[in-house]
N, C-alpha and C positions, 0 to 999 in steps of 0.2 A: 699147310705145310706138310709134306710126307713124312714118314718115319726116319728116312734117311737124313733129310734136313734138320728135322728135331734132334737127332743123335748128334750130329756135328754141331748144332748151336748149343746143346747141351754140354758138350766138351768145351766149347768157347767160353761159355758163362764159368764153368768149373775153374778153367785156367786163369780167370779174373776174379775167383772168389764171390761170385755173384749167385747167392742162393744154393740150396741143396736140393736133391730129390728130383722127382719127375717134373717134367716141364708141360705146362697148359698153355695155351694162347687164344687171343682173340682180336680180331680187328677193330681198330678205334677210328671213328670219323669214316668219312667218305671220299676222301683225297684220292683223286685219279692221277695224280704224278709221284709224289714221294708217299709212301704208304707207311701208316704207323700201327704198331700191334702192342696189345697189353700182354705180358709175360707173367706168369706165376709159378713160382718153385717155393713149396712149403710157405712159410710166413714172409716170403719175399715178393714182391711186386715191382716190375721193370717195365720200361717202356722200350722198344726197340723201333728205329726208323730206318728205311730203306729206299732207295730209287727204284724205279719201275725195271723190269728186266730188258735186256737188249731187244730191238737194235736202238733203242734210244741213245742219244748222245751222252756220254758220262758228264760231259761239261755243263749240261742244262740240269743236272740232278746230282751234283757235287756234295756227297754226303760228309766228306772229310771237312770241306769248307765250312759247311752249316755246322757242323759239330765245333770247329774251330771259333767261330764267331762268338758262339755262346759261351765257350771256355775262356775267350777274352773278355767277354763283357761282365760275366758273374763277378770278378772281383771288384768292378767299378760299382756294384750294387744293383745292377739292371735285373730285374726279376726274369730269370731264365731257370730251365731246370738244369740240375748238375748232371754233367756229362760223365758216365761211369766207365766206359769203355768204347774203343773205336775199332772197326776191322776195315781197313783200308783195301784188302784184295777180295776177290770173289770166290774163296775156297768154300767158304761157309754157306752162303746164301746164293751165290752167283753173282751179286753184286755187293759193292761195299754197303756198309751199315753202321751205326752206333747204338749204344745202348745208354739211357738216362734213367734218373730216378722217376718214380711214379708219383705225381701230385693229385690230391684228390680235391679238385675244384670243379668248376662248372663253366662252360662256354654258352654264352647266349647268342642264339640267332633268331629263330622263328618266336621263342617263347623265353619268359625268364622263370626260375624256380621261384614258388610262393615266397619264400623270405626276401626276395629281391625285386619282389613285384609289386611294390607300393610306390608311389609318386616320389617321396622323398629318396628312396633306394635306386629308382631310375635315373634320378638327377645324379646320385652318386656315382652310378654307374658309368655315366657320361663322363664324369670329371675324372673318374679314374683311368678312362679309356685315353684321353687327353694327356693326362698328368703322366702316364706311362710313356707316351711318346716325348713329351719334354723331358723326362728323365733320360731316355735313350739318346736324345740329341744333347744333351749337355755333357756326355762323355768325351773327354779329351781325345782326340785322334791323332795329335800332332807327335804324340811320343810313342816309342817302341813299347810292345810290339804291335799295337793296333794300326801304327802309321804304315805297316807293311802290308795290312790286310788288302789294299787296294789302291788303285790309282784315281785320286778324287778329280784331278784336273780334266775338264772336257766332258764330265760325267753326262751333262744334258745333251750334249751333241753325240755322244756314243748311244745314249738312249735312243735318240730318233733314229740315227742310222741303222742301228743294230735291228730295230722293230720293223724299219721299212724294209730291210733285207729279208727278214723272217717272213713277211708278207709276201715276197716274191717267190719264196720256196714252199710256202704252206698253203697258198690259196689255189682255188681251182675255179674261181669266179670273178669276175670282173666288177669291183665296185670302186668307181673314180674317187668317190669322196677319201678314201684312204691315202692317195696321191696329193689331193689338195690340201689335205691336213697337214700331211708331210712338209710340203713346201711351206705352209703357213707357220709351222712349228719353227721350222728352220730360220726363216726370215724374221722370226720376232722373238728369238731365243733372247731370254733377259741374262743378265750377268748372275753368275751363282750368288745365292744368298748368303751362304755359309759352307762350311764343311763339316759333316758328321758321319756317323754310321746311318746308312739309310736301309730301314727293313725290307721296303720293295713291296710288302703286301700287308700293311699296316690297317687293320680293320677290327671290328668288335669280334668276329667270328675267329680272330687269332689271338685272342686275349683270354686267359682263363683267370677267373675269379673266385673269390673265397665264397663258399657257399651260404654263410650267415652274415647279416649286415654287421657293421657298414660296407658296403660293396667296395672292395680292394683288389689290386691286381696281385694274383698268385704267381702268373709266368706270361710272358710274351712268347707266342709260339710260331712255328713254321718259319725259319730262317733261311730257305733256300734261294732266294732274290738278294740277300743283304750284300752291301757293298758300301764302299765310302764315296760320298756325294753330296748333292744339295738337300739339305734336310726339308725344303718347301716340296720335294717330290713326295715325300710320306704326307705331308699334310694335305697335299692337292689330292692325292689318291684316296685318303681317308674322307675328305669333304665331296669328293666328287661321286664315291661310292656308298656314302653315308644315307640311310634312309631316314628322311623326316616328312612331315606333313604337307610338304610342297614338293617333294620329288617326284620326278617321271621315272616309272620302273624299267629298269635295265638288267641285263643278266649278273650285273656286279653288285645290285643291292641283296645282299645275302644275309642280312639280318633285320628284316623287316618290324621285328618288334619296336624298333626305335621310333618308329612313327607314332607310338602312343604317348599320351599325355605325361609328362613328368620329365622323358628325355630332352636333352639339349638338342636344338636344331643344329644343321651342319654350319650355320653362320655363328652360331653361339661357341661351337667347338673352336672355330677359327679364331673368334676373340679371346678364347680363355687361353689359347697357345701363344696368341701375339703378346697377351699381357704378362704371360710366365716367362716369355722369352725375350721380349722387346723385338721380336721380328717385324719387318716391313711387309705387309701381305698386299701391297699394291699389284703385284705380277701373280698373286694366288690364281687368278682366271687361266694364266697360261698353263700352270701346272696341272689344273684340273681337268683342261683339254687334253694335256699329253697322258694324263691317266687313262681317260675314256677312250683315247685313241690307240694307246697300247692294249688296253682291255680287249678292243674289237680285234687287234691283231691276233692276241694269244687265244682268243675265243675262236677265232677262224680256224686256228690251227687244231683246235679240239674238234671244230665240226668237219674239218677235212678228213681227219683221222676216221671219225665215225661214218662218213661216206664211203670210205674206203674199207670199211669193214673191221677197222682196227679196234673199235670201242662196242664190241657186240652186246655187253651187258649193259650199256647206257641206253635207256629207253626214254630219258625225260630230258637232261640237261642239254647233251649234245644236240639232238633233233631240234629242241628250240631255238639254237643258235642260227637256224637258216633266218629267222626274222630278228633274232637278238642282236647279232652283230651289225645289220644296218640300224637297229634301234641305237646301239652304242655310239656308231657314227653321226647319226642324226643327233644325239645327244650333244656329241662334241662340235659338230657345226653350229648348233644352235647357240653353244657357249661361246664360239668364235665369233658370231655376230653380235653377240652381247659386248664381248671384249672389244 
């Protein structure tokens, strides 16, 4: 941030009574779409989250919607950070943003902190993950104001249609398996299992845990894809992208630590979810195929941006998608054959 932006942001925080004194900042995480900063002013620590700078369409990085779903879920006991202020216009940072409380927890991806890296705590971590999803899906969305957060009817159809359209506008190469899978998904669409808030990117890397045992959820993070829809879409995404000792590596296996002894397998996660919710999981393979296919589509969009020079600082993830996207499609195709 340059000095002009820091000055505007300081004035914004002053107007909301958020800290006093000089402002310092540092980027948190490696997100490439919505970006997170840790802010410090005296004894006050805050988190700022904003979307990318234009020309990206604001509809895909709707900060106000992301802030709103957390504000709606918090009274229901869902573990989310408290949203402290929102800025719906671009006068301060050039894009909308919101400010939330700082939580001192840990996010487990490639390794776990020593206190949570015993076999009992690995199991507890897996259970915390699936129980957080159960808690989210238990929230009643039939009453206002949550009932107005989105349109649940037709969620699965819209997902297939939307991502098929995204492939058409974002890919510069011909991968026929994309269309074949889209046709299969449409032709084998299951009836909606239920209606809930769907996180859209529910995985271990978007869960903040307490640092000390027993492993417990401090917050569910990154709500940019939240909607009202079919809860099994979340479970299918979780199990399809979860790393266990039998997983075939794909670009969506972002928390490889869970392959270690002690963590539950993806099948055990699904079984725990079903036991807690009573959900019928016979159609779960369809949702897993949907998750892998969608992942291939949005990863292709990242790869295309890299080819066009729009991700000049990405020297690892985006280049790997030349092979990574076909790998995701192959995994989806193999799952389709098993289904």
